[in-house]
C-alpha positions, -999 to 999 in steps of 0.1 A, spaced: -227 24 459 -220 65 462 -212 91 434 -189 117 433 -182 148 405 -165 133 377 -136 158 374 -153 196 362 -177 173 335 -203 178 361 -212 142 361 -216 119 386 -193 85 386 -193 57 409 -170 52 440 -157 22 423 -145 15 388 -141 -20 374 -113 -31 358 -122 -56 330 -99 -78 309 -80 -113 304 -84 -118 340 -119 -115 342 -128 -140 315 -107 -167 325 -139 -185 334 -155 -175 302 -176 -152 287 -207 -158 305 -188 -155 339 -175 -124 324 -210 -109 316 -223 -121 350 -195 -101 364 -207 -69 347 -242 -75 352 -233 -75 389 -215 -44 389 -247 -26 369 -271 -40 399 -247 -28 422 -245 9 408 -215 8 394 -213 33 364 -175 34 354 -154 6 339 -122 3 327 -106 -17 297 -75 -33 306 -65 -32 270 -77 -30 235 -85 -67 232 -113 -75 211 -132 -102 232 -133 -79 264 -147 -50 244 -170 -68 227 -182 -86 265 -184 -54 278 -202 -36 250 -229 -63 252 -229 -57 289 -234 -19 285 -257 -23 256 -289 -27 285 -282 9 300 -281 42 284 -247 47 272 -247 83 286 -254 69 321 -221 48 321 -184 58 319 -155 35 298 -121 40 302 -97 25 275 -57 17 284 -34 28 256 0 13 251 -5 -17 262 -13 -39 230 -45 -56 227 -38 -81 253 -21 -106 230 11 -84 222 34 -72 250 50 -47 229 47 -11 240 29 14 210 21 50 222 27 60 183 -5 82 169 -9 46 143 -7 25 173 -33 42 196 -53 51 168 -58 14 157 -64 5 194 -92 32 197 -111 23 166 -106 -14 175 -125 -14 210 -147 8 193 -156 -18 165 -157 -46 187 -179 -30 216 -204 -8 200 -200 17 228 -201 50 203 -172 64 222 -146 62 251 -152 88 280 -113 86 288 -84 74 264 -58 66 293 -18 66 283 -4 37 304 32 50 318 46 65 291 80 72 293 99 106 297 104 108 259 82 76 249 51 100 236 55 120 207 34 153 198 23 135 169 5 110 191 -10 137 213 -23 155 181 -38 126 167 -56 116 204 -67 152 202 -79 153 166 -97 118 177 -114 139 208 -125 170 178 -146 140 159 -163 124 194 -144 87 195 -128 98 227 -141 124 252 -110 131 274 -74 122 277 -57 106 308 -28 97 320 -15 68 343 14 59 364 32 61 396 69 72 388 84 108 392 78 115 351 43 119 359 46 152 377 58 161 342 28 150 323 3 168 350 21 201 352 16 201 312 -21 206 315 -29 187 283 -47 158 303 -80 155 320 -76 125 341 -48 112 365 -50 74 375 -22 70 400 -12 44 427 -27 52 459 -30 31 493 -28 37 529 10 42 532 13 65 499 40 88 504 41 127 500 51 124 464 20 106 454 -2 132 477 17 161 457 6 149 427 -30 145 436 -32 180 447 -14 190 420 -41 170 397 -69 184 411 -54 221 410 -50 213 369 -90 201 375 -80 167 365 -105 140 377 -85 114 401 -87 75 399 -70 56 424 -56 23 418 -33 -7 437 -50 5 468 -44 -26 485 -12 -42 496 -9 -75 513 11 -58 546 12 -91 571 48 -91 555 54 -55 553 76 -34 578 79 -48 611 83 -32 645 117 -38 665 117 -71 681 110 -71 722 135 -81 744 128 -101 777 148 -89 806 159 -105 835 165 -96 869 185 -62 872 185 -62 835 209 -95 832 204 -123 810 183 -104 785 165 -133 760 152 -121 725 118 -133 713 122 -170 700 135 -169 663 104 -185 654 77 -161 668 66 -134 643 72 -99 650 43 -78 651 32 -63 619 26 -23 621 -5 -30 599 -17 -61 617 -46 -46 629 -58 -41 597 -65 -82 594 -82 -82 631 -107 -55 624 -142 -76 632 -164 -78 600 -143 -60 579 -113 -73 554 -85 -55 552 -88 -50 516 -122 -34 526 -106 -12 550 -81 1 524 -106 7 500 -127 27 525 -97 49 538 -89 59 503 -120 67 495 -119 94 527 -95 117 502 -123 141 487 -101 144 458 -103 110 446 -133 106 419 -132 68 419 -110 38 429 -101 13 403 -109 -24 418 -97 -57 401 -125 -81 410 -129 -114 390 -156 -127 410 -189 -116 421 -185 -123 455 -153 -106 459 -171 -72 438 -200 -75 463 -176 -71 494 -157 -43 475 -190 -27 464 -205 -27 500 -176 -5 514 -182 28 503 -217 25 522 -203 18 552 -185 40 578 -150 29 592 -150 20 629 -144 47 652 -105 53 656 -94 34 625 -84 62 609 -61 75 632 -47 36 637 -38 42 601 -17 73 607 0 60 635 8 27 616 24 47 589 44 68 610 56 35 625 61 17 590 83 48 578 105 45 609 111 6 604 116 6 569 
């Protein structure tokens, strides 16, 4: 595992942040603990609670109780209920209750980053921000973060009220996302990337090839049942690499990204992803990705 500066705090955070919630606990509590212990052994020191679900908070707290609390970083997603409710709640009372619940069941002592998940333009009241700042003053939370990929994120970044930006960022991220990340870094915000991998085998296609006869007469179209070449098809043909690991390694080539959030629900997949930061991408692969982005934008 490799580590990067965590914003302006001077702390070091692992290249990977493990997202932990209901999916990781589908196979039971012991499987969830096994996943977390494997992450710790791999050097992961950053974890994201997907909501304030008491069970997930308790399991995460148990796993992290075996290490110095100051050496690990935990973020909590706010506005997503507690895992049992789908209702969004960015009220001061709702977010305060979610933080208190996560702290009570986890025993973590504090939340390093309280993250507001995709609040709308008029969904976050000043009273809610004031409540979060009051909790930061008491030490229950250390930093405030904002997560989302919509245009409203630009306004939230520009306020200077947040310490971290969690943003979708993959190999084909458009200029708006890249500009938002740049603006966040100018505000001294730590940047976390998520949704770094999309299965592009059914993505943008290159125009079909035609086979011409003599003097160009009798042109024949490629048979309809023959798959057209995928602009990003090389991702699935790179020896000793999975497409997901390539996308992860590529996102980590951006020095502005502090950590990439991964959703690994089993130890084998976690091991594959945890190895990616230690590996150098094959020569020329980054250039192939850039060319594929151009082809994909034309084909879109």
